N, C-alpha and C positions, 0 to 999 in steps of 0.2 A: 702869703709868700710875696717877697719883694718883686718888683718888675724885673723882666729879662732873666728870670730864674736865678737871681743872685741869692745864693744859699745863705740864710742867716747863720750867725755863729752857733756852733753846736754847744750843747750843755757841757760845762767843764768836766762833768763826770764821764763824758764820752769823747773827750779830746784825744788827739792822736797819741798823747803820752800816757793815757789812762789804760788800765787793764782791759776795759771793755772794748777798746778799739785798737789795741796794740796787736802787732803781728803774733799769730798763734805760736806758742812755744812748741819745740819739738816734742812729740809725744814720747813717753817712756816706752820701753820695750813691752810689747803685748797690749798696750793701751789703745782703746778705740780713738779714732781721730775726733777732735773737738767738732761739735756741730756749729755750722755757720750761723751767725746771728744777723739781725737787720743792720747792726752797726758795721759789720763786715761788708755787706752789700752797699751801704751808704758810702763807705770809704772807697771801695773799688769803683763806684759810679761817680764819685766826686760830688756827692750831694749830702744833705742832712738826713738824719733818721726819719724826721717827719715827712720828707719828700718820698722816702720809700713807702711809708704808710699810705700817703696819698695815692701813689701809683698803684699799689695792690688793692686798695679799696675803691678804685675808680672815682676818686673825688677830685673836684677842681682845686686849682692852686698851683699847678705846675704846667709847663708847656708840653705839647705832644712829643717834642723831641726829647725832653728830659724823661718823660714817662717811658718812652721807647728805650732809652739808654738803660734805665733802671731795670726794666723787665728783661732786656737782653742779657745784662750781667747775671741776673737771677737765673735765667734759663740756661746759660752756659754752665753755671755751677749747680744746676738742678736743685735750686733752693725755693722753698715756699715758707710763708709766715707760719709760725707755730700757732696751732689752732686755739690752744688755751689762752695764749696772749691776745690773739685777735678777739676772742670772746670777751675778755676783760675790757677791751677797748670799745666794745659795742659793735664790732663788725658782724656781718651776717655769717651764719654757720652753714647756710644752704642745707639745712636738715629740718625735717618735720618729724615730730615725735608722736608715737602711738603707744599707749599703755593699756593693756587689756588684763582685767582681773577675772580670768577664767582658767580652769585647769588646762595646762599645756597639752595633756593627752587628748582632751576633748577638741581643742582647736586643731590638733594635727589631722583630724579626719573630717573637719567641717568645711565643705566646699564654699559656703557663703563667705567666710572670712577670706579664703584664698582668692576668690573672684573680686571682692571689694578691694583688697589690698593690691591686687594686680592693676585694677583700674586707677587707684590712687597713685601708685608709683609711675604708671605710664604717663599720666598727666603731669605729675611733678617732674619727671625726667626731662620733659620738654623744656623745663626752665632750669635744668641743671641742679635740681634739688633731690636729695636722697631722703629715705625714711629710716627712722630708728625705732624698732619695735622692741618693747619690753613686756614680758608676761609676768604678772605678779600674783600673789596669793589672794589678796582681798582688797577692798576699797581703801582701807587705811594705808596699805602699802602703796597703792596707786597715788593717793594724795601726797604721801611723802616724796614720791618721785617728782611730782609736779613742783613741789616747793624747792626741791634740790635743783631741778633743771632751771627754774626761774632764777635762783640765786647765782647759779653758774653761767647763766645766759647760754645754756647748752643747745636750745633749739629755737628756730624762728617761728614755729607754729605748731599747733597740736590738733589732732582729730580725736574727739571724745566718743567712745562707744558705750553701748548698754546703759542708756539713761535710765535711772531708777525713779520711782515715785518719790517726790520731795527730795530730789537729788541736789546736794550742796555743791557738787563739783563745778557746774557752770558759773556760779557766782564766785567760787574760789579762783577760777582761771581769769575771770573778768577783773577781780581784785589784784591778781598777780600781773595783769596787763600782758598776758601772753596771747597773741592772736590765735584763735581757736574756732573750730566748727564742730558742732555736735551732730553725729549721725544717729537720728532717731527722734523721738518726741511725738507730740500730737498736734503740732501746728500752733500751739499757744505761744505767746511771747516768752522768750528766754533771755538771760543776760548775754547769750552768745547766739550767733547765726546758727541755724539748724537746717539740716536736710532731712525731711521726714517722709514717711510712707503712711497712708491711711490704713492702718491695720484693722480698724473697726470695719471699714467697708470691705476689705479683703476677706475677713472672716465671715461677714454676712453673705458674701457670694457663695462660699462653700456651704453654709447652712441652708441657704435657699435652694441650692442645687440638690443637696441630699434630701431635703424635705420634698422637693418635686419628684424625686424617685420613690418616695413613700416611706423613707426612714423616719422613725419617731424616737427610737432609743439610740443615743449616740454617745460614744466615748471621746474624750479629748485628752491627749497626752501633751501637756503644756510645757513651756519653758519655765524660767525662774519668775515666780509671781511678782517679785519686787521690781522687775523691769517695766518701764512704761509701755513698751509694745505688747508685752504679755497682758498687762492690765487692760489695754484697749481690746484685745481679742476676747478676754474674759467678759468685758462689758457687752460685747456683741452677743456672746453666748447667753448672758443673763437676759438680754432683751428677746432672744429667740424663744425662750421658754413660753412667753405669752404670744408674741406675734406669729410664730410658726408652730406653736403647740408641740414643742420638742422637749424631751427629757434628756438632759445632757449631764454627764458626770466627768469632771476634770481631775486629772492626776498630775501633780507638779513634778518636774524633773530638773536636772541640771543641763539638759540638752545632750547628754551623752548617750551612746548606743546602749550601754549597760542599763541605765535607768529607763531608757525608752523601751527596752525589751521587758524589763520587770513590770513597768506600768501596763504594757500590752497583756502580759500574762494575767495580771490582776483583773483587767477589764474582761478578758475572755473567760475567766473562771467564775465571774459573777453571774448569778442567776436571778432574773432572766438576763441572758447575754445581750449586749448591744449589737445592733446590726451594722453599724458603721463606726469607724474610728478616725479622728482627725489628729494629725501630728504637727507640732509646731516647727519641725525641721525634717529635712530629707534623711539625715543620718538616723533619726529615730524611726522614721517611716520604713526605711529599709530593714532596720532591726526588728520592727514589729511584724513585717511581712515574713521574716524568718521564723519568728515565734509562732505565727499562725500556721505556717507549713509544718513546723515541728509538732504542733498540737493537732494536726489533721483538721484544721479549720479552713474550709475552702474560701479562697478570695477570688472573685467577689460573691460566690454563691452563699456563704454563711455570713461573711462580714465584708463590707466595703472599706477601702483604705484611701485616705486623701492626705497629701503632704502640703504644708504651708509653703515650703521652699522646693524649688525644682533644680535638679542637676543630673549629672550622669548616673547618680545613685538611684534616682527614681525612674530612669529610662531603660536601664539594663536588666532589672529583675524580670521574672515571669510570674504573674503578669506585670507589665509596666504600670507605674503608679500615677494615678490622677494627681495633679499638683497645680498650685498657683505658681506661675512662671513670671519672671521679670529679668531684665538685663542687669544683673548684679554688677557686672564689670562697668556698665555705664553709670550705675549708682556711685561707684567709686570715683569715676572721672568727674561726675557732677560735684561730689563732695570736695575733691581736690580743687576744682575751679573756684568754688565758693571760698575755700581757704586762701587761695592765691589772691583773691580780691580783698579779703579781710587783711591779709598781710601787707598788701600794697596801699590800701586806702583807709583802713581802720573805720569802716562805715558803721552806721547804726545797725544793731542786730536785726536780722529778719528771718522768717521761716520760709524755706524753699521746699515746695512739695514735689516729690518724685512721682512718676506714674504709678498708679495702683496696679498690683499684679493681676494678671488674667488667668482664669482657670482653664487648664488644658486637660481634656478628658482622655483617659487611657483605660486599659483593661481591668484596673483594680476596683472599679465602681460599677454597681448595677442596682436594680430594684431588689429589696430584701426578699430572700427566699427564692431567688431566680433559679 
């Protein structure tokens, strides 16, 4: 920009005599009024279109007085830059994207995601950043969304959920150069910064507790085996066969209450019946408690129940359910804080470990045959 805010000559296509900058014609009867454009704001403020862009993107090149005049004209006319046009020019969208490939019905009753998303949005809101959530059918559809958002410059950052074993998505996002943080993993290096919880240690705590009560035959209602956090829990279970002398049977589910209930029925109908059941989510634990009550199986007299996640769903039933508890809201804020750092600094990827959940004892667990 020339000194003293001398506005450079505008492009001939945007000269006062061109259609782009000419006075709007009278609308025909019933027609909606024409939308104001940046050229209109530039003309009314007596500056160039590029000066309007500098003012709204908070970039140097114009004086404070000129910036104030431009913003004042825009405010009086209730005008803001068109978001699609801003995106094409590389401006920030103030949006973080989240794509989740899980059944929408399952997510609707899952407290974990609600608490994490609340923590994410709370932290991002402090910076004036919104979240855009999209639920898709599968990983293929999720990847297609990432490619489209990258091409359209739709979001400023991404949070990646449900890391799978041999997951290709972190490298894809790194190649697309979208600032992103993965929530999950196992602490090993990734192409992206990750926030992870030691699921192996957490599951080991549950197994050691149940073994200490005298349980030897244990059922496990697991989540999706392809997920990294599920794999880590299964690895802890495999190790407990020898170290704790436990016989453990795992049944895979999609985390839904329906499949959690079905898996519970399967375990309770097996002979000899297990004396304890571990659930990978509070939704499934609550559903399992309902099945046990329906089958007249006493909890904890005939079977003890433990949930890997803790929420109001584990605290309200009778008996209340023993669970691994953590501040899931704080997990969301930690993830958002790391993403803001990645968006601002583009640092080398790192693994940030969140606190390991603590076991809270309630009325659903006891020694077998109590």
